[in-house]
C-alpha positions in Angstrom: 9.1 -19.7 1.2 11.8 -17.0 1.2 11.8 -15.1 -2.2 14.4 -12.6 -3.4 13.0 -10.1 -5.9 15.8 -8.3 -7.9 15.5 -4.9 -9.8 17.5 -2.2 -11.4 14.7 0.5 -10.8 13.3 1.6 -7.5 11.9 4.7 -5.6 12.2 7.7 -5.8 11.3 6.6 -9.4 7.9 5.3 -10.4 7.3 2.7 -13.2 5.4 -0.3 -14.0 8.3 -2.6 -12.7 8.4 -1.1 -9.4 4.7 -1.1 -8.9 4.5 -4.8 -10.0 7.2 -5.9 -7.6 5.5 -3.9 -4.7 2.2 -5.5 -5.4 3.8 -9.0 -5.6 5.7 -8.4 -2.5 2.5 -7.5 -0.8 0.7 -10.4 -1.9 3.5 -12.9 -0.9 3.7 -11.3 2.4 -0.1 -11.4 3.0 0.2 -15.1 2.2 2.8 -15.7 5.0 6.0 -15.7 2.8 9.3 -13.9 3.4 10.5 -11.4 0.7 13.7 -9.4 0.4 13.7 -6.9 -2.5 17.2 -6.2 -3.8 17.2 -2.9 -5.7 19.8 -0.7 -7.4 20.6 2.6 -5.7 23.1 5.0 -7.4 22.9 7.4 -4.5 24.5 5.0 -1.9 28.0 3.9 -1.6 27.1 1.2 0.9 24.5 -1.7 0.9 21.9 -1.3 3.5 18.4 -2.5 4.2 15.8 0.0 4.8 12.7 -0.1 7.0 10.6 -1.5 4.3 13.0 -4.6 3.9 14.6 -3.3 0.7 18.3 -4.1 0.4 19.7 -1.0 -1.6 22.7 -1.9 -3.7 25.4 0.7 -5.0 25.4 1.3 -8.6 25.7 4.2 -11.0 23.4 6.4 -12.7 22.2 5.9 -16.5 21.7 9.6 -17.6 20.3 8.7 -20.9 17.5 6.5 -19.4 15.6 8.8 -17.0 18.4 8.9 -14.5 17.8 5.3 -13.4 20.5 3.4 -11.6 22.4 0.1 -12.4 24.0 -1.8 -9.7 27.4 -3.2 -10.1 26.8 -6.9 -11.4 28.6 -8.6 -8.5 29.3 -7.9 -4.8 30.5 -10.3 -2.2 28.9 -8.1 0.5 25.4 -8.2 -1.5 25.9 -12.0 -1.8 26.6 -12.5 1.7 23.5 -10.5 2.9 21.3 -12.6 0.2 22.7 -15.9 1.4 21.9 -15.1 5.1 18.3 -14.6 3.8 18.4 -18.2 2.8 16.3 -17.7 -0.5 14.4 -20.5 -1.9 14.2 -18.8 -5.3 15.6 -15.7 -7.0 13.2 -13.8 -9.2 14.8 -11.1 -11.5 12.9 -8.3 -12.9 15.5 -6.5 -14.8 18.3 -7.6 -17.1 21.2 -5.3 -16.2 23.3 -5.2 -13.2 20.9 -6.9 -10.8 20.0 -9.5 -13.5 23.5 -10.6 -14.0 23.9 -10.7 -10.2 20.8 -12.7 -9.8 22.0 -15.3 -12.2 25.5 -15.4 -10.5 24.0 -15.7 -7.2 21.6 -18.5 -8.3 24.6 -20.3 -9.6 26.7 -19.8 -6.5 23.9 -20.6 -4.0 22.6 -23.4 -6.1 18.9 -22.2 -6.2 16.5 -21.7 -9.1 16.1 -18.4 -10.9 12.9 -17.2 -12.4 13.0 -14.3 -14.8 10.1 -12.0 -15.8 10.2 -9.9 -19.0 8.7 -6.4 -18.4 10.0 -4.6 -21.4 10.4 -5.4 -25.2 14.0 -3.5 -25.4 13.8 -2.9 -29.2 11.4 0.0 -28.6 13.9 1.8 -26.1 17.4 1.3 -27.9 17.1 4.8 -29.3 18.1 5.9 -25.7 21.4 3.9 -26.0 22.7 4.1 -29.4 22.5 6.4 -32.5 20.4 5.1 -35.5 23.3 3.6 -37.4 24.2 1.4 -34.5 20.6 0.1 -34.0 21.2 -3.4 -35.6 24.2 -4.2 -33.6 22.6 -2.7 -30.3 19.5 -4.9 -31.2 21.6 -8.0 -31.7 23.6 -7.4 -28.5 20.3 -6.9 -26.5 18.8 -9.9 -28.0 21.7 -11.9 -26.9 21.8 -10.7 -23.4 18.2 -11.3 -22.8 18.6 -14.9 -24.2 21.7 -15.4 -22.0 19.8 -14.7 -18.9 16.4 -16.3 -19.8 18.0 -19.4 -21.0 19.6 -19.9 -17.5 16.3 -19.3 -15.6 14.4 -22.4 -15.0 11.1 -20.6 -15.9 10.4 -17.2 -18.0 7.2 -15.1 -17.4 5.5 -12.1 -19.0 2.4 -10.2 -18.9 1.2 -10.5 -22.4 1.6 -12.3 -25.8 4.0 -9.5 -26.5 6.5 -11.0 -23.9 6.2 -14.5 -25.4 6.8 -13.1 -28.8 9.9 -11.2 -27.9 11.5 -14.0 -26.0 10.7 -16.3 -29.0 12.3 -13.8 -31.3 15.4 -13.9 -29.1 15.4 -17.7 -29.3 14.8 -18.3 -25.6 14.2 -22.0 -24.8 13.1 -21.8 -21.2 9.4 -22.6 -20.3 7.3 -19.4 -20.7 4.2 -18.8 -18.5 1.6 -15.9 -18.9 1.2 -14.0 -15.8 -0.8 -11.0 -16.1 0.1 -7.7 -14.3 -1.8 -6.8 -11.1 -3.0 -3.7 -9.4 -3.3 -2.6 -5.8 -7.0 -2.8 -5.5 -7.1 -1.2 -2.1 -5.2 1.7 -3.1 -7.2 2.3 -6.2 -10.6 2.2 -4.6 -12.9 5.1 -4.9 -14.3 4.3 -1.6 -11.0 5.4 0.0 -11.1 9.0 -1.4 -12.0 12.1 0.5 -15.3 13.6 -0.4 -15.1 16.3 -3.2 -11.6 15.3 -4.3 -12.8 15.2 -7.9 -14.0 18.7 -8.1 -11.0 20.0 -6.1 -8.6 18.5 -8.7 -10.5 19.7 -11.7 -10.8 23.2 -10.2 -7.1 23.1 -9.5 -6.4 22.6 -13.2 -9.2 24.7 -14.4 -11.0 22.0 -16.2 -14.5 23.3 -17.0 -17.5 21.8 -15.4 -19.5 19.2 -17.3 -16.5 18.7 -19.7 -15.7 14.9 -20.2 -12.0 14.3 -19.2 -9.6 11.9 -20.5 -6.3 10.9 -18.8 -3.1 9.6 -19.9 -0.6 8.3 -17.4 2.9 7.7 -18.1 6.6 8.8 -19.1 6.6 11.4 -21.7 9.1 9.8 -24.0 8.9 8.8 -27.6 8.0 5.3 -27.1 4.8 6.3 -25.3 3.3 7.9 -28.6 1.8 11.0 -26.8 2.5 13.0 -29.8 0.3 10.4 -31.7 -2.4 10.8 -29.0 -2.4 14.6 -29.4 -2.6 14.3 -33.3 -5.7 11.9 -32.9 -7.3 14.6 -30.5 -6.7 17.3 -32.8 -8.2 15.3 -35.8 -11.3 14.2 -34.0 -12.3 16.7 -31.5 -13.5 20.2 -32.4 -12.2 23.2 -30.5 -15.4 24.0 -28.7 -16.3 20.4 -27.9 -16.8 19.7 -24.2 -13.7 17.5 -23.8 -10.6 17.8 -22.0 -7.3 15.8 -21.8 -5.1 15.5 -18.9 -1.6 14.1 -19.4 0.1 12.9 -16.1 3.8 12.4 -16.1 7.1 13.9 -17.1 9.9 12.9 -19.4 12.4 14.1 -22.3 9.4 14.9 -24.6 7.5 17.3 -22.2 8.8 20.6 -23.6 8.3 19.4 -27.2 4.7 18.1 -26.4 3.7 21.3 -24.7 4.8 23.4 -27.7 3.1 21.1 -30.0 -0.3 21.5 -28.5 0.2 25.2 -28.7 1.3 24.9 -32.4 -1.6 22.8 -33.5 -4.2 25.0 -31.5 -5.4 22.6 -28.9 -3.7 24.0 -25.7 -7.0 25.1 -24.1 -8.1 21.4 -24.1 -4.8 19.9 -22.8 -3.5 19.9 -19.2 0.0 18.7 -18.4 0.3 18.1 -14.6 3.9 16.9 -14.7 5.1 14.2 -12.3 2.6 13.4 -9.6 3.5 11.6 -6.4 2.2 7.8 -6.7 0.1 8.1 -3.5 -1.8 10.8 -5.1 -2.7 9.1 -8.4 -6.1 7.8 -7.2 -7.1 11.4 -7.0 -6.2 12.1 -10.5 -8.1 9.0 -12.0 -11.0 10.2 -9.9 -11.0 13.6 -11.5 -11.2 11.9 -14.9 -13.7 9.8 -17.0 -11.8 7.9 -19.4 -8.3 6.3 -19.7 -6.7 6.9 -23.1 -3.3 5.6 -24.7 -1.8 5.7 -28.3 1.1 3.5 -27.1 2.2 0.4 -28.8 5.1 -0.5 -26.6 3.4 -1.6 -23.3 3.6 -5.4 -22.3 0.6 -4.6 -20.1 0.0 -1.2 -18.8 -0.4 -1.0 -15.1 -1.9 2.5 -15.4 -4.5 1.0 -17.5 -5.3 -1.4 -14.8 -5.1 1.3 -12.1 -7.7 3.3 -14.1 -10.0 0.3 -14.5 -9.9 -0.4 -10.8 -11.2 3.3 -10.3 -13.9 2.6 -12.7 -12.6 4.2 -15.8 -13.3 2.7 -19.4 -10.1 2.5 -21.7 -9.6 3.9 -25.3 -6.5 1.9 -26.5 -5.0 2.0 -29.9 -5.0 -1.4 -31.6 -1.9 -3.5 -30.6 -2.4 -6.9 -31.9 -0.2 -8.6 -29.3 -2.0 -6.9 -26.4 -5.7 -6.7 -27.9 -7.2 -8.9 -25.2 -6.5 -6.4 -22.5 -9.5 -4.3 -23.7 -12.7 -5.8 -24.7 -15.0 -3.6 -26.8 -18.2 -2.6 -24.8 -16.9 -4.4 -21.9 -14.1 -2.3 -20.3 -13.5 0.1 -23.1 -12.9 0.2 -26.9 -9.9 -0.5 -29.2 -9.5 2.1 -31.9 -7.5 2.1 -35.3 -8.2 5.6 -36.6 -8.8 9.2 -35.5 -12.4 8.8 -36.5 -12.7 5.6 -34.3 -11.0 7.6 -31.4 -13.4 10.6 -31.8 -16.6 8.4 -32.1 -15.8 6.4 -29.0 -14.9 9.4 -26.9 -18.1 11.2 -28.0 -20.0 8.0 -27.0 -18.8 8.3 -23.6 -19.7 12.1 -23.6 -23.4 11.1 -24.2 -23.9 8.4 -21.4 -26.6 8.9 -18.8 -25.6 8.5 -15.2 -26.9 4.9 -15.1 -25.0 4.1 -18.1 -21.9 5.6 -16.5 -22.6 3.4 -13.5 -22.8 0.4 -15.6 -19.5 1.1 -17.4 -17.7 1.8 -14.0 -19.0 -1.5 -12.5 -17.9 -3.6 -15.6 -14.5 -1.9 -15.6 -13.8 -2.7 -11.8 -15.1 -6.3 -12.3 -12.7 -6.6 -15.2 -9.7 -6.3 -12.8 -11.2 -7.7 -9.6 -9.1 -10.8 -9.9 -5.9 -9.1 -10.6 -5.0 -8.0 -7.1 -1.9 -8.6 -5.1 -2.7 -12.1 -3.6 -3.9 -13.3 -7.2 -0.5 -12.3 -8.6 1.4 -14.0 -5.5 -0.5 -17.3 -6.0 0.1 -17.3 -9.8 3.9 -17.1 -9.1 4.1 -19.2 -5.9 2.9 -22.1 -8.2 5.9 -21.2 -10.6 8.3 -21.0 -7.9 7.5 -24.4 -6.7 7.7 -25.7 -10.2 11.2 -24.1 -10.4 12.3 -25.6 -7.2 11.6 -29.1 -8.4 12.8 -28.6 -12.1 16.0 -30.0 -13.2 
């Protein structure tokens, strides 16, 4: 099949949507299919295809949302390039410029469109509108998602949260649960250089013997990093042999760094800033446990990457994502600071053999969530979309 994947976010940015598309494209190509990625690029004035087969589409910058770009919703040149690719299906992964273009192109070329919801936008509206305008912003957001999703022959999402969001917006297109996937080859401890764990830990002055937790993500309000820090303060004593590494950047970073100083835990916390994605396996390898307090994730790809590297997870209870972490299998779900501290201290007391057992279980938990697994899931849906009326 010839498959067009459309997105409004692309490199040099890094996020879950980009990672998902890269993993999907790799899986599809490995199975012998042709893939064209169409991505917004606010830094170009002309359409062009790069060496990796990505069509860069001119757009404009959204300064309020991490500087991401949005493509213009229609372009005859873009349509001409897409038509020459002879796509069998158009798969949109964002709702804005490229999502609108995908719908218009699917209608013009008379081919099916598949839509994946990656984000519950109600949690992000504070970036776009002042608080008094939240209700109308929510209504407009729901209406636009409904407009696109009801045109799609099939909708997908990585969790119950996606299904619930689409149901709340009154989407009637068939929905299929497709879990996010991880690049199992990239996040494989066997591919790391010897000694990299100690090298990273020494770089950030993490004391030898301290159990190290890691959070990976944008430092925005929706990621609840401040909540994570409050949990740490409430459950970990100043002299306990624990450390927290926070990997990422964002609008809340300065506030968070000041906060750890104000509450007296700066000696236990390291902010690394943004790390190149190709270096992320090194940072997981330098850590012992993945932690998160976020309640906005559909299905955290960082969480999957950490598990592929053998890290158990401490995840705050989210009823619509609770099946991602199974107690005593690949981590623990916590509901309070006491739970958080108890579970973290449990990991701090494990023997070498017990650690090996945890690491094996975590890797096994995501062993069937590689690139080709994701591609095979979606190929079946693409075929269904092609015969659906």
